[in-house]
N, C-alpha and C positions, 0 to 999 in steps of 0.2 A: 091340317094348318098351315097355307103356303106361307113361305116366308118373303116377304119386302125384298124387293130386289133395294140392291146401295146405288148411289150416285156417286158418281165419276163428276171429277167437281176440277177445271182446268183454268188453268190464269194462263192471259197474255199480254200484253202490252203495246202492240205497235201493227203496223199493216201488214208488214212478212210475217209474222209468227202467226196471225191470224191467217194467213193463208196453208201454214203448215199443218195448223191445227185445223181447217177444217177438213184434208184428205183426211189427218188421222181419225177424227170424229167421224166421218163417213165406213170409213174401215172397222171402226169401234163397232155402226152399228153394224154391219158386216156378219160381227166376232160375237156380238151380244146384242138382238135386235129387244129391242122394248126399255132397255136400261137406262135410267135418266141419267141427262147430261146437265148439269149446272155450270156456267161459273162467267168469267171477265172477257170482253170480246169487246166487239160488235154487231152490227145488223149484218153483216157477212158468215158469225156465228150461227147467231138467233133465225135467220133463215135455213141454219143446217137442225132446227129443233130444240140447238141448245136455248135453253132457259137462262136471260143475263141475272148476273149481282149486280151487275153492275156496266156501264161502255167506258172503254179507257180511254177514249177519245179527251175526256177531262183530268185526264192524270198522267198522259205517255209528255214526258219533257224529255230535253236534251241539255246538259251540262248545271252546272253549279247553280247559276245564278236563277236559271228557268225552277230548277226544285225547292228554291229558298220559297220563288216568290208562289208557288202554287206547295206550300208544303201541307198546306189544310187540309187540303183535298186530296192531298197524295194519303195522309195522317189518318184522314177519317175511312179512304175506301181501304185502307191497309188492314184496318182493325174490322171493316164489315169483311173482308175474303179470312184472314182469322178467325173470326167467327164462326163461317162457315166453313171454312175449311175441315175444322176440328169436333164435327161436332157428328153424335154417333154413326148417321143416315150413311157418312162419306165412305165407299169401297177403297177410294187411291184419288190422290191427288197427282194430276198431270201440268206441270212449271213450261210453259215457253218460251226461251228467252225473259227477257224484261229482267235482266240479275237482282239487281238490288233490291228490290220488290220480290221477285219472287224467293230471293234466301229465304227474306222472314218469313215468311208464308210456309216454304217446303220446312223450317224448324222447329213452326210452330205444330206442322201435323205430323211431322215422325214423334217429338216430345206427346201428342197423341195417342201415340200408335197407327197413324193413318198411314200408309205404303206412301210412299214421293216418287215419281219418275221425271226424271226434270230430261227435257228434248231441246235442242238448240240450247248448251247452258255457256254459262258468260267465257269470254276469250278467254282463262286469265294464263295463257300464255303471252299474252302481250299484256296484260294488265298487272295482273294479283298471285303469280302461279303459286304462293305461299294457299290462297283458300281453297286448292284444288284436293286439300284432303279434307276442309271443313262441305266441303260438297260433296264428298264418298260419304262421310258421315252421315247426312239426313236422307241420302236417296238411297233405294231398291234398284236403280235402275239408271243408265243415263243413254240416249241416244244422241252422236255425236255426229255436225255436217262434213267436217273435215278430218281425212285418215289417220295426220299428224296426234290428233287428237285423243287417239285411243288408250298411247300408249303412256301418255302425260296424266292421265289420269286414273288409266292402271295401277300405274306405280306407285298412285296414291291412297290405291286400296277403291278403288271404283269397279262396279257390275259394269261395264262400259261397253258398246260395241257402234262400230261407223256399216253405216247399212248403204250407203251413199249418199249423194249432197239434195237436198230437198227440192230446190231449185229446178236441176233436170228434171222431175216428174213434171215439174210447170210449164217447161221449156217444151218441153220435148213433142209435142204439134206442131213445133214453130223453126224447129233447128235445121232443118232445108227446107221450110217455108218458100215460096217464091212472093218475093216482093208485091204490095199490090197497094201502088200508093192512088189510085182511085176513090176507094175505103175513106181514106181521111181528106178528099178532097187536095191533094196536093198535085200543082200543075206538070204536065210536063215537060223534062228539059230540067229539073231544078233536081240538086244534091241536099239530101234533108242532114238538117245540125239537128243535135238533141239539146235540150236543155233539159236538164234534171236536178232539181235546187234543193229537193229532198221529201221527204214523207210530216215531217214538222215543220210550225207555223215557225221556232226558233232556226231551221235549216232555210227554211226558202228569208228569212229576212237577211241571214246573212250571206246567203249564195246567189240570190237570184240578180239585185242588181249587177253588181260584179258581169256575173256569165250576161247579160243584157246587154253590158259596155262592153266584151269582145266579141260578142255580135257585132253590133254595131261597126268591129275594126274588123272581123270579119268580112263583111257584107260587103264592106269600101274595099276589099282587097278581090275580091269575089263573091261580083253581083247573082251566081247562078245559084245563089243559097238561099232554102227556105230553110227555117227554125221550128222544131217543133218539142210541147213543152207535154209529155205522157205522164198525167195525174195515177200519183201510186194510187188514191184515192177519190169516189168520186167527189166527196165533199171537199178537196180542197182546189177545188174549180171555183167559186168566188174566190179566195185566199191571190190565186195565182191570179184571176183578171184582175185585181188592186193593183199590184205588182208588175201586170205590163201595165197602166193608164199612162199613156202618152206615147207609146212603144209606137212606131212604125214600119218597124222590122215588115219580112213578109214572116207571119206567124199561125202557128194552130195549136191549139189545143187539144187533147187527145183525150176522151174517156174513156176507152174501151180498144181493146184489141193492142195493148201501147207492146205484148211480144211481140205483132206484125210489122209495126210501127218501127220498133230497133230493127228487124230482119231488114226494112230498108235505109236506115241509116248508111249517110257516107264516114260518117264519126260524130259523138258524143263529147259535150264536159258536163260531170258527175257529182252530185256532192256524195264523198265517202260512205259506202254503206254495201247492204243488199244489193242496188239498183246497177253497183260497177260487176260485178259478176255477173248478174244478166247477159250484160253487152257484151262481158268479156264471152263465153258461150254462145250468143249468136254472131260472133266474130267482128263483132263493131267497136275498132282503133276507139279510144276515147279519153279525156285529160278527168283523172282525180282529181275533186278539189274539196276545203276543209278546212270553215273558219267558224271557232265559235269566239266568248267570252273570253277575255282577256283572262282573268280570274281560270275559270276552267283551261283554259289552255295551259299555263304555268304547272295546274297541279295534274293535267295531264302530261306532259312533259317528264314531268318528274316521276311519275309512273309507269310511266312505258318501256316495256321490256322488248318493243323491236325497233326495226330500223326502218320499215315500211308500216305503211296504212293501208292499201288497197287491198282488198278479200284477191284480186288479180296475178298482185306480186307477189304478197307472201302464201298461194296457194304453188306460185311457179317460181318461185325464192330466187328471184330474180323481179329487175324494174325491169317489166315489159309497156306496161304505161306509165307515162309522164305522172307521179303529183306533186301538188301545190297546197299548199298549208299557212294557215291566216297568213299573214304579210303577202307572202308570196304569189294567196290567193285573187291577184289585183286581173283587173283587164289585159294589157297586154301581156302579160307571162300565161294569163289562158289565153289569147289567140295565138301567140308566139309557138307556147307548146303545141296548139292543132295546126295548126298549118301545116306542118311535115305529113301530119295523118290524115289531112283532105289530097293530096299531093298522090297520083298514080304513079306508082312504081316498086325499085323493089323493097325500101323500106318498108312502106304501107303491108304491102303482100307479108315479109315475114313476120308481125305485128300481128295481123289478123292471123296467121298463122299458130303462132306463137298462142296465140288467144285461146282457140279451138283448139287444139291440145290440150288443155286441163277438163274437158267433158273427159275423156279417158281416167283421169286425177283423179273426179267429185264420182266417179260410176260406182254401182251397189245392187246387191237384191232389191230392197226399198225400204229406207226410213218408216214411212207411216205404219208397216207392215211388222215393223221392229220395236215400236212402240208397243202396239198393244199389244205384242207379245209380252214384252216387259210387264204392261198391265196386268196384265194375265195372269204373268206366274206369280207376279205379285199380290191380286186381289183377285184372280178370276172366278170364284166360287160367289162371289158377293153378287155377279150379275146372271151370273146363274138361273 
């Protein structure tokens, strides 16, 4: 009698994590064709044949006040995820980023005897380094995106590997691509400035109005500018369009080929997060901004263990691009900090060179392959 293959259950809770999860699923299918995959994601994972238990867009929130407002949905999703992750037909659980939710799922799966692999673990070095041992206890393996995370987690007893940052694999076709403004309908002779307010409603509410204020100031000083808002996911179009109501600046919303758009940018304003690393690796000078509720900010400031919030600056171990946090992230300051990055000259060239040098620091043999290797080591016979 043929033994039924077990299920890989995965959980990711935001667009960048899902991008990385898609690559892992493709690699997993090469290694274990026909093995069932279920989990929490969105239409992008569903298009890869992943059976969705839930769509994360109903539970992906930022900040304490947003979590409180969405608490019933988050609690319900957590209960559903735990029930599914701990069933006997699950061969392994793969957790991608989304730490507060995934820690709970991972611990329950571990208690049920299900192997747990964590990809893109929480930035314990920035917030709660004491949780490193906790993470090591409920995981069979961890794949990290930054080389310095290996030592931190290994010293806590984790089975951990750095195999390169997954962003490099997403960006590889664009690293040296020729900019193509015609694709986006941007007129010749215009310098493109990107406005990247974030990928969640709360981030867009916090950042977009101030970014538009900065754009107006910059346009008065540099009338050759054209502003572009690349969408982290197509579903954000309506939210962005609503935020641009009444706007009279030359502006284009870009839904596809965002990395090719980045290659043509002169500079950008970006919410803190994955997008800042994408911009950095493509050599785009930018200003990092971060605004949240007063309550969330006060709590975060107490917990933070790092002096910088921008990923490019953290990897570089120096402030390569400016950071504006909370009250400092206002239109005047954004325009003032971005201005020198728009000017041709030694300062701009030095910033571009330093940003591009981060490519080497984040290179490796391949993180998706490393994740599937760990899954195979933990429960490979479940899918044979």
